[in-house]
CHARMM-style PDB file with segment names, atoms N, HN, CA, C and O in Angstrom:
ATOM      1  N   MET     1       0.801 -13.820 -18.785  1.00  0.00      PROA
ATOM      2  CA  MET     1      -0.351 -14.224 -19.545  1.00  0.00      PROA
ATOM      3  C   MET     1      -0.027 -14.050 -21.030  1.00  0.00      PROA
ATOM      4  O   MET     1       0.493 -13.009 -21.433  1.00  0.00      PROA
ATOM      5  N   PRO     2      -0.333 -15.062 -21.841  1.00  0.00      PROA
ATOM      6  CA  PRO     2      -0.039 -14.946 -23.270  1.00  0.00      PROA
ATOM      7  C   PRO     2      -0.817 -13.813 -23.912  1.00  0.00      PROA
ATOM      8  O   PRO     2      -1.940 -13.505 -23.514  1.00  0.00      PROA
ATOM      9  N   ARG     3      -0.219 -13.214 -24.887  1.00  0.00      PROA
ATOM     10  HN  ARG     3       0.693 -13.464 -25.210  1.00  0.00      PROA
ATOM     11  CA  ARG     3      -0.902 -12.151 -25.627  1.00  0.00      PROA
ATOM     12  C   ARG     3      -1.776 -12.764 -26.707  1.00  0.00      PROA
ATOM     13  O   ARG     3      -1.503 -13.857 -27.204  1.00  0.00      PROA
ATOM     14  N   ASP     4      -2.816 -12.053 -27.056  1.00  0.00      PROA
ATOM     15  HN  ASP     4      -3.039 -11.166 -26.653  1.00  0.00      PROA
ATOM     16  CA  ASP     4      -3.735 -12.490 -28.092  1.00  0.00      PROA
ATOM     17  C   ASP     4      -3.130 -12.102 -29.441  1.00  0.00      PROA
ATOM     18  O   ASP     4      -3.051 -10.917 -29.765  1.00  0.00      PROA
ATOM     19  N   HSD     5      -2.705 -13.085 -30.224  1.00  0.00      PROA
ATOM     20  HN  HSD     5      -2.769 -14.047 -29.961  1.00  0.00      PROA
ATOM     21  CA  HSD     5      -2.085 -12.834 -31.521  1.00  0.00      PROA
ATOM     22  C   HSD     5      -3.094 -12.994 -32.652  1.00  0.00      PROA
ATOM     23  O   HSD     5      -2.916 -13.825 -33.543  1.00  0.00      PROA
ATOM     24  N   GLY     6      -4.147 -12.199 -32.607  1.00  0.00      PROA
ATOM     25  HN  GLY     6      -4.293 -11.525 -31.883  1.00  0.00      PROA
ATOM     26  CA  GLY     6      -5.127 -12.231 -33.667  1.00  0.00      PROA
ATOM     27  C   GLY     6      -6.203 -13.283 -33.502  1.00  0.00      PROA
ATOM     28  O   GLY     6      -7.072 -13.399 -34.366  1.00  0.00      PROA
ATOM     29  N   SER     7      -6.180 -14.051 -32.430  1.00  0.00      PROA
ATOM     30  HN  SER     7      -5.474 -13.956 -31.728  1.00  0.00      PROA
ATOM     31  CA  SER     7      -7.234 -15.037 -32.234  1.00  0.00      PROA
ATOM     32  C   SER     7      -8.511 -14.316 -31.815  1.00  0.00      PROA
ATOM     33  O   SER     7      -8.489 -13.140 -31.450  1.00  0.00      PROA
ATOM     34  N   ARG     8      -9.589 -15.023 -31.874  1.00  0.00      PROA
ATOM     35  HN  ARG     8      -9.607 -15.978 -32.171  1.00  0.00      PROA
ATOM     36  CA  ARG     8     -10.883 -14.427 -31.557  1.00  0.00      PROA
ATOM     37  C   ARG     8     -11.415 -14.939 -30.223  1.00  0.00      PROA
ATOM     38  O   ARG     8     -12.619 -15.147 -30.071  1.00  0.00      PROA
ATOM     39  N   LEU     9     -10.537 -15.138 -29.275  1.00  0.00      PROA
ATOM     40  HN  LEU     9      -9.559 -14.969 -29.398  1.00  0.00      PROA
ATOM     41  CA  LEU     9     -10.970 -15.594 -27.958  1.00  0.00      PROA
ATOM     42  C   LEU     9     -11.866 -14.547 -27.314  1.00  0.00      PROA
ATOM     43  O   LEU     9     -11.574 -13.352 -27.350  1.00  0.00      PROA
ATOM     44  N   GLU    10     -12.957 -15.012 -26.727  1.00  0.00      PROA
ATOM     45  HN  GLU    10     -13.194 -15.983 -26.697  1.00  0.00      PROA
ATOM     46  CA  GLU    10     -13.857 -14.116 -26.024  1.00  0.00      PROA
ATOM     47  C   GLU    10     -14.108 -14.558 -24.593  1.00  0.00      PROA
ATOM     48  O   GLU    10     -14.498 -13.757 -23.744  1.00  0.00      PROA
ATOM     49  N   HSD    11     -13.881 -15.845 -24.332  1.00  0.00      PROA
ATOM     50  HN  HSD    11     -13.564 -16.496 -25.023  1.00  0.00      PROA
ATOM     51  CA  HSD    11     -14.268 -16.427 -23.055  1.00  0.00      PROA
ATOM     52  C   HSD    11     -13.224 -17.471 -22.667  1.00  0.00      PROA
ATOM     53  O   HSD    11     -12.884 -18.332 -23.478  1.00  0.00      PROA
ATOM     54  N   VAL    12     -12.711 -17.404 -21.434  1.00  0.00      PROA
ATOM     55  HN  VAL    12     -12.988 -16.704 -20.776  1.00  0.00      PROA
ATOM     56  CA  VAL    12     -11.722 -18.377 -20.982  1.00  0.00      PROA
ATOM     57  C   VAL    12     -12.157 -18.995 -19.661  1.00  0.00      PROA
ATOM     58  O   VAL    12     -12.864 -18.366 -18.873  1.00  0.00      PROA
ATOM     59  N   GLY    13     -11.731 -20.231 -19.425  1.00  0.00      PROA
ATOM     60  HN  GLY    13     -11.157 -20.742 -20.065  1.00  0.00      PROA
ATOM     61  CA  GLY    13     -11.974 -20.911 -18.165  1.00  0.00      PROA
ATOM     62  C   GLY    13     -10.709 -20.891 -17.331  1.00  0.00      PROA
ATOM     63  O   GLY    13      -9.604 -20.931 -17.873  1.00  0.00      PROA
ATOM     64  N   LEU    14     -10.861 -20.830 -16.021  1.00  0.00      PROA
ATOM     65  HN  LEU    14     -11.758 -20.797 -15.582  1.00  0.00      PROA
ATOM     66  CA  LEU    14      -9.713 -20.767 -15.125  1.00  0.00      PROA
ATOM     67  C   LEU    14      -9.852 -21.811 -14.031  1.00  0.00      PROA
ATOM     68  O   LEU    14     -10.862 -21.856 -13.329  1.00  0.00      PROA
ATOM     69  N   LEU    15      -8.837 -22.646 -13.889  1.00  0.00      PROA
ATOM     70  HN  LEU    15      -8.016 -22.609 -14.459  1.00  0.00      PROA
ATOM     71  CA  LEU    15      -8.754 -23.616 -12.806  1.00  0.00      PROA
ATOM     72  C   LEU    15      -7.512 -23.313 -11.988  1.00  0.00      PROA
ATOM     73  O   LEU    15      -6.498 -22.882 -12.537  1.00  0.00      PROA
ATOM     74  N   GLY    16      -7.578 -23.530 -10.706  1.00  0.00      PROA
ATOM     75  HN  GLY    16      -8.402 -23.881 -10.260  1.00  0.00      PROA
ATOM     76  CA  GLY    16      -6.424 -23.288  -9.851  1.00  0.00      PROA
ATOM     77  C   GLY    16      -6.845 -23.283  -8.404  1.00  0.00      PROA
ATOM     78  O   GLY    16      -7.871 -23.860  -8.044  1.00  0.00      PROA
ATOM     79  N   THR    17      -6.060 -22.636  -7.577  1.00  0.00      PROA
ATOM     80  HN  THR    17      -5.226 -22.168  -7.869  1.00  0.00      PROA
ATOM     81  CA  THR    17      -6.424 -22.531  -6.162  1.00  0.00      PROA
ATOM     82  C   THR    17      -7.675 -21.677  -6.038  1.00  0.00      PROA
ATOM     83  O   THR    17      -8.016 -20.926  -6.952  1.00  0.00      PROA
ATOM     84  N   LYS    18      -8.357 -21.794  -4.909  1.00  0.00      PROA
ATOM     85  HN  LYS    18      -8.081 -22.404  -4.166  1.00  0.00      PROA
ATOM     86  CA  LYS    18      -9.570 -21.001  -4.705  1.00  0.00      PROA
ATOM     87  C   LYS    18      -9.262 -19.512  -4.828  1.00  0.00      PROA
ATOM     88  O   LYS    18     -10.014 -18.769  -5.459  1.00  0.00      PROA
ATOM     89  N   TRP    19      -8.164 -19.081  -4.229  1.00  0.00      PROA
ATOM     90  HN  TRP    19      -7.553 -19.685  -3.717  1.00  0.00      PROA
ATOM     91  CA  TRP    19      -7.784 -17.664  -4.308  1.00  0.00      PROA
ATOM     92  C   TRP    19      -7.560 -17.245  -5.763  1.00  0.00      PROA
ATOM     93  O   TRP    19      -7.992 -16.170  -6.178  1.00  0.00      PROA
ATOM     94  N   MET    20      -6.896 -18.085  -6.517  1.00  0.00      PROA
ATOM     95  HN  MET    20      -6.546 -18.959  -6.180  1.00  0.00      PROA
ATOM     96  CA  MET    20      -6.613 -17.762  -7.920  1.00  0.00      PROA
ATOM     97  C   MET    20      -7.909 -17.618  -8.717  1.00  0.00      PROA
ATOM     98  O   MET    20      -8.041 -16.715  -9.544  1.00  0.00      PROA
ATOM     99  N   MET    21      -8.857 -18.510  -8.462  1.00  0.00      PROA
ATOM    100  HN  MET    21      -8.749 -19.243  -7.791  1.00  0.00      PROA
ATOM    101  CA  MET    21     -10.103 -18.479  -9.229  1.00  0.00      PROA
ATOM    102  C   MET    21     -11.036 -17.360  -8.795  1.00  0.00      PROA
ATOM    103  O   MET    21     -11.747 -16.798  -9.629  1.00  0.00      PROA
ATOM    104  N   THR    22     -11.052 -17.021  -7.503  1.00  0.00      PROA
ATOM    105  HN  THR    22     -10.475 -17.477  -6.825  1.00  0.00      PROA
ATOM    106  CA  THR    22     -12.014 -16.041  -7.016  1.00  0.00      PROA
ATOM    107  C   THR    22     -11.407 -14.675  -6.710  1.00  0.00      PROA
ATOM    108  O   THR    22     -12.139 -13.709  -6.494  1.00  0.00      PROA
ATOM    109  N   GLY    23     -10.096 -14.586  -6.691  1.00  0.00      PROA
ATOM    110  HN  GLY    23      -9.501 -15.370  -6.867  1.00  0.00      PROA
ATOM    111  CA  GLY    23      -9.438 -13.315  -6.401  1.00  0.00      PROA
ATOM    112  C   GLY    23      -9.531 -12.345  -7.569  1.00  0.00      PROA
ATOM    113  O   GLY    23      -9.955 -12.727  -8.659  1.00  0.00      PROA
ATOM    114  N   PRO    24      -9.144 -11.112  -7.352  1.00  0.00      PROA
ATOM    115  CA  PRO    24      -9.301 -10.072  -8.362  1.00  0.00      PROA
ATOM    116  C   PRO    24      -8.229 -10.035  -9.453  1.00  0.00      PROA
ATOM    117  O   PRO    24      -8.443  -9.414 -10.495  1.00  0.00      PROA
ATOM    118  N   VAL    25      -7.102 -10.673  -9.242  1.00  0.00      PROA
ATOM    119  HN  VAL    25      -6.929 -11.178  -8.397  1.00  0.00      PROA
ATOM    120  CA  VAL    25      -5.964 -10.515 -10.159  1.00  0.00      PROA
ATOM    121  C   VAL    25      -6.287 -10.983 -11.578  1.00  0.00      PROA
ATOM    122  O   VAL    25      -6.174 -10.206 -12.526  1.00  0.00      PROA
ATOM    123  N   TYR    26      -6.681 -12.231 -11.728  1.00  0.00      PROA
ATOM    124  HN  TYR    26      -6.773 -12.863 -10.958  1.00  0.00      PROA
ATOM    125  CA  TYR    26      -6.942 -12.753 -13.073  1.00  0.00      PROA
ATOM    126  C   TYR    26      -8.193 -12.135 -13.680  1.00  0.00      PROA
ATOM    127  O   TYR    26      -8.225 -11.848 -14.877  1.00  0.00      PROA
ATOM    128  N   ALA    27      -9.216 -11.928 -12.873  1.00  0.00      PROA
ATOM    129  HN  ALA    27      -9.190 -12.161 -11.901  1.00  0.00      PROA
ATOM    130  CA  ALA    27     -10.447 -11.322 -13.382  1.00  0.00      PROA
ATOM    131  C   ALA    27     -10.169  -9.947 -13.985  1.00  0.00      PROA
ATOM    132  O   ALA    27     -10.658  -9.638 -15.072  1.00  0.00      PROA
ATOM    133  N   LYS    28      -9.395  -9.129 -13.296  1.00  0.00      PROA
ATOM    134  HN  LYS    28      -8.997  -9.380 -12.414  1.00  0.00      PROA
ATOM    135  CA  LYS    28      -9.077  -7.787 -13.800  1.00  0.00      PROA
ATOM    136  C   LYS    28      -8.213  -7.854 -15.053  1.00  0.00      PROA
ATOM    137  O   LYS    28      -8.444  -7.112 -16.008  1.00  0.00      PROA
ATOM    138  N   ALA    29      -7.221  -8.739 -15.055  1.00  0.00      PROA
ATOM    139  HN  ALA    29      -7.034  -9.342 -14.280  1.00  0.00      PROA
ATOM    140  CA  ALA    29      -6.326  -8.851 -16.217  1.00  0.00      PROA
ATOM    141  C   ALA    29      -7.095  -9.298 -17.457  1.00  0.00      PROA
ATOM    142  O   ALA    29      -6.875  -8.773 -18.549  1.00  0.00      PROA
ATOM    143  N   LEU    30      -7.991 -10.263 -17.293  1.00  0.00      PROA
ATOM    144  HN  LEU    30      -8.170 -10.689 -16.407  1.00  0.00      PROA
ATOM    145  CA  LEU    30      -8.770 -10.749 -18.427  1.00  0.00      PROA
ATOM    146  C   LEU    30      -9.775  -9.700 -18.889  1.00  0.00      PROA
ATOM    147  O   LEU    30      -9.995  -9.532 -20.088  1.00  0.00      PROA
ATOM    148  N   GLU    31     -10.379  -9.001 -17.942  1.00  0.00      PROA
ATOM    149  HN  GLU    31     -10.200  -9.138 -16.968  1.00  0.00      PROA
ATOM    150  CA  GLU    31     -11.341  -7.958 -18.291  1.00  0.00      PROA
ATOM    151  C   GLU    31     -10.669  -6.858 -19.122  1.00  0.00      PROA
ATOM    152  O   GLU    31     -11.255  -6.359 -20.083  1.00  0.00      PROA
ATOM    153  N   LYS    32      -9.447  -6.483 -18.752  1.00  0.00      PROA
ATOM    154  HN  LYS    32      -8.971  -6.888 -17.971  1.00  0.00      PROA
ATOM    155  CA  LYS    32      -8.714  -5.459 -19.513  1.00  0.00      PROA
ATOM    156  C   LYS    32      -8.514  -5.878 -20.960  1.00  0.00      PROA
ATOM    157  O   LYS    32      -8.416  -5.034 -21.851  1.00  0.00      PROA
ATOM    158  N   ARG    33      -8.454  -7.187 -21.192  1.00  0.00      PROA
ATOM    159  HN  ARG    33      -8.533  -7.873 -20.469  1.00  0.00      PROA
ATOM    160  CA  ARG    33      -8.253  -7.711 -22.551  1.00  0.00      PROA
ATOM    161  C   ARG    33      -9.580  -8.037 -23.246  1.00  0.00      PROA
ATOM    162  O   ARG    33      -9.601  -8.590 -24.345  1.00  0.00      PROA
ATOM    163  N   GLY    34     -10.683  -7.683 -22.582  1.00  0.00      PROA
ATOM    164  HN  GLY    34     -10.666  -7.233 -21.689  1.00  0.00      PROA
ATOM    165  CA  GLY    34     -11.992  -7.904 -23.166  1.00  0.00      PROA
ATOM    166  C   GLY    34     -12.447  -9.351 -23.143  1.00  0.00      PROA
ATOM    167  O   GLY    34     -13.272  -9.753 -23.963  1.00  0.00      PROA
ATOM    168  N   LEU    35     -11.921 -10.139 -22.213  1.00  0.00      PROA
ATOM    169  HN  LEU    35     -11.251  -9.812 -21.547  1.00  0.00      PROA
ATOM    170  CA  LEU    35     -12.264 -11.554 -22.125  1.00  0.00      PROA
ATOM    171  C   LEU    35     -13.192 -11.824 -20.949  1.00  0.00      PROA
ATOM    172  O   LEU    35     -13.040 -11.233 -19.880  1.00  0.00      PROA
ATOM    173  N   LYS    36     -14.145 -12.710 -21.148  1.00  0.00      PROA
ATOM    174  HN  LYS    36     -14.270 -13.191 -22.016  1.00  0.00      PROA
ATOM    175  CA  LYS    36     -15.035 -13.157 -20.078  1.00  0.00      PROA
ATOM    176  C   LYS    36     -14.375 -14.321 -19.363  1.00  0.00      PROA
ATOM    177  O   LYS    36     -13.683 -15.125 -19.987  1.00  0.00      PROA
ATOM    178  N   LEU    37     -14.581 -14.414 -18.070  1.00  0.00      PROA
ATOM    179  HN  LEU    37     -15.142 -13.760 -17.562  1.00  0.00      PROA
ATOM    180  CA  LEU    37     -13.962 -15.449 -17.242  1.00  0.00      PROA
ATOM    181  C   LEU    37     -15.014 -16.392 -16.693  1.00  0.00      PROA
ATOM    182  O   LEU    37     -16.056 -15.958 -16.204  1.00  0.00      PROA
ATOM    183  N   SER    38     -14.736 -17.685 -16.777  1.00  0.00      PROA
ATOM    184  HN  SER    38     -13.889 -18.038 -17.175  1.00  0.00      PROA
ATOM    185  CA  SER    38     -15.586 -18.708 -16.141  1.00  0.00      PROA
ATOM    186  C   SER    38     -14.739 -19.504 -15.169  1.00  0.00      PROA
ATOM    187  O   SER    38     -13.611 -19.895 -15.470  1.00  0.00      PROA
ATOM    188  N   ILE    39     -15.311 -19.736 -13.992  1.00  0.00      PROA
ATOM    189  HN  ILE    39     -16.228 -19.419 -13.748  1.00  0.00      PROA
ATOM    190  CA  ILE    39     -14.666 -20.591 -12.994  1.00  0.00      PROA
ATOM    191  C   ILE    39     -15.689 -21.634 -12.546  1.00  0.00      PROA
ATOM    192  O   ILE    39     -16.892 -21.417 -12.690  1.00  0.00      PROA
ATOM    193  N   PRO    40     -15.228 -22.757 -12.009  1.00  0.00      PROA
ATOM    194  CA  PRO    40     -16.167 -23.767 -11.508  1.00  0.00      PROA
ATOM    195  C   PRO    40     -17.027 -23.189 -10.381  1.00  0.00      PROA
ATOM    196  O   PRO    40     -16.588 -22.307  -9.644  1.00  0.00      PROA
ATOM    197  N   ASP    41     -18.260 -23.699 -10.257  1.00  0.00      PROA
ATOM    198  HN  ASP    41     -18.616 -24.416 -10.856  1.00  0.00      PROA
ATOM    199  CA  ASP    41     -19.096 -23.268  -9.142  1.00  0.00      PROA
ATOM    200  C   ASP    41     -18.530 -23.823  -7.835  1.00  0.00      PROA
ATOM    201  O   ASP    41     -17.615 -24.645  -7.848  1.00  0.00      PROA
ATOM    202  N   GLY    42     -19.073 -23.373  -6.723  1.00  0.00      PROA
ATOM    203  HN  GLY    42     -19.817 -22.705  -6.712  1.00  0.00      PROA
ATOM    204  CA  GLY    42     -18.532 -23.735  -5.402  1.00  0.00      PROA
ATOM    205  C   GLY    42     -18.429 -25.222  -5.166  1.00  0.00      PROA
ATOM    206  O   GLY    42     -17.413 -25.690  -4.651  1.00  0.00      PROA
ATOM    207  N   SER    43     -19.466 -25.992  -5.534  1.00  0.00      PROA
ATOM    208  HN  SER    43     -20.290 -25.612  -5.953  1.00  0.00      PROA
ATOM    209  CA  SER    43     -19.414 -27.435  -5.283  1.00  0.00      PROA
ATOM    210  C   SER    43     -18.356 -28.110  -6.151  1.00  0.00      PROA
ATOM    211  O   SER    43     -17.712 -29.061  -5.706  1.00  0.00      PROA
ATOM    212  N   SER    44     -18.169 -27.643  -7.360  1.00  0.00      PROA
ATOM    213  HN  SER    44     -18.692 -26.871  -7.721  1.00  0.00      PROA
ATOM    214  CA  SER    44     -17.130 -28.209  -8.230  1.00  0.00      PROA
ATOM    215  C   SER    44     -15.739 -27.857  -7.721  1.00  0.00      PROA
ATOM    216  O   SER    44     -14.814 -28.662  -7.831  1.00  0.00      PROA
ATOM    217  N   GLN    45     -15.586 -26.660  -7.166  1.00  0.00      PROA
ATOM    218  HN  GLN    45     -16.337 -26.006  -7.077  1.00  0.00      PROA
ATOM    219  CA  GLN    45     -14.299 -26.280  -6.594  1.00  0.00      PROA
ATOM    220  C   GLN    45     -13.972 -27.191  -5.419  1.00  0.00      PROA
ATOM    221  O   GLN    45     -12.836 -27.648  -5.288  1.00  0.00      PROA
ATOM    222  N   SER    46     -14.950 -27.459  -4.568  1.00  0.00      PROA
ATOM    223  HN  SER    46     -15.873 -27.089  -4.674  1.00  0.00      PROA
ATOM    224  CA  SER    46     -14.734 -28.340  -3.416  1.00  0.00      PROA
ATOM    225  C   SER    46     -14.365 -29.739  -3.870  1.00  0.00      PROA
ATOM    226  O   SER    46     -13.490 -30.371  -3.279  1.00  0.00      PROA
ATOM    227  N   MET    47     -15.018 -30.231  -4.913  1.00  0.00      PROA
ATOM    228  HN  MET    47     -15.729 -29.717  -5.393  1.00  0.00      PROA
ATOM    229  CA  MET    47     -14.745 -31.567  -5.428  1.00  0.00      PROA
ATOM    230  C   MET    47     -13.308 -31.658  -5.958  1.00  0.00      PROA
ATOM    231  O   MET    47     -12.647 -32.683  -5.788  1.00  0.00      PROA
ATOM    232  N   GLN    48     -12.832 -30.600  -6.593  1.00  0.00      PROA
ATOM    233  HN  GLN    48     -13.369 -29.767  -6.731  1.00  0.00      PROA
ATOM    234  CA  GLN    48     -11.475 -30.575  -7.136  1.00  0.00      PROA
ATOM    235  C   GLN    48     -10.458 -30.819  -6.035  1.00  0.00      PROA
ATOM    236  O   GLN    48      -9.491 -31.550  -6.248  1.00  0.00      PROA
ATOM    237  N   TYR    49     -10.650 -30.228  -4.863  1.00  0.00      PROA
ATOM    238  HN  TYR    49     -11.436 -29.634  -4.689  1.00  0.00      PROA
ATOM    239  CA  TYR    49      -9.687 -30.367  -3.787  1.00  0.00      PROA
ATOM    240  C   TYR    49      -9.865 -31.642  -2.989  1.00  0.00      PROA
ATOM    241  O   TYR    49      -8.907 -32.130  -2.390  1.00  0.00      PROA
ATOM    242  N   SER    50     -11.069 -32.195  -2.967  1.00  0.00      PROA
ATOM    243  HN  SER    50     -11.847 -31.799  -3.454  1.00  0.00      PROA
ATOM    244  CA  SER    50     -11.286 -33.411  -2.187  1.00  0.00      PROA
ATOM    245  C   SER    50     -10.727 -34.654  -2.875  1.00  0.00      PROA
ATOM    246  O   SER    50     -10.614 -35.701  -2.237  1.00  0.00      PROA
ATOM    247  N   LYS    51     -10.375 -34.567  -4.158  1.00  0.00      PROA
ATOM    248  HN  LYS    51     -10.467 -33.717  -4.676  1.00  0.00      PROA
ATOM    249  CA  LYS    51      -9.853 -35.714  -4.896  1.00  0.00      PROA
ATOM    250  C   LYS    51      -8.355 -35.886  -4.726  1.00  0.00      PROA
ATOM    251  O   LYS    51      -7.785 -36.820  -5.291  1.00  0.00      PROA
ATOM    252  N   ARG    52      -7.716 -35.044  -3.991  1.00  0.00      PROA
ATOM    253  HN  ARG    52      -8.179 -34.285  -3.533  1.00  0.00      PROA
ATOM    254  CA  ARG    52      -6.264 -35.137  -3.828  1.00  0.00      PROA
ATOM    255  C   ARG    52      -5.863 -36.285  -2.996  1.00  0.00      PROA
ATOM    256  OT1 ARG    52      -4.671 -36.496  -2.768  1.00  0.00      PROA
TER     257      ARG     52
END
């Protein structure tokens, strides 16, 4: 994960596999850096995979 080089990021969005978006790994890593995490809601996640 890139380090924050003086930017004022407070909130990030995450797209990826369902496990990646809902699992604890990224949420914990971002929380340690003081960042809020947003992921698509359940219906949007389903739509992402149905378009393949």
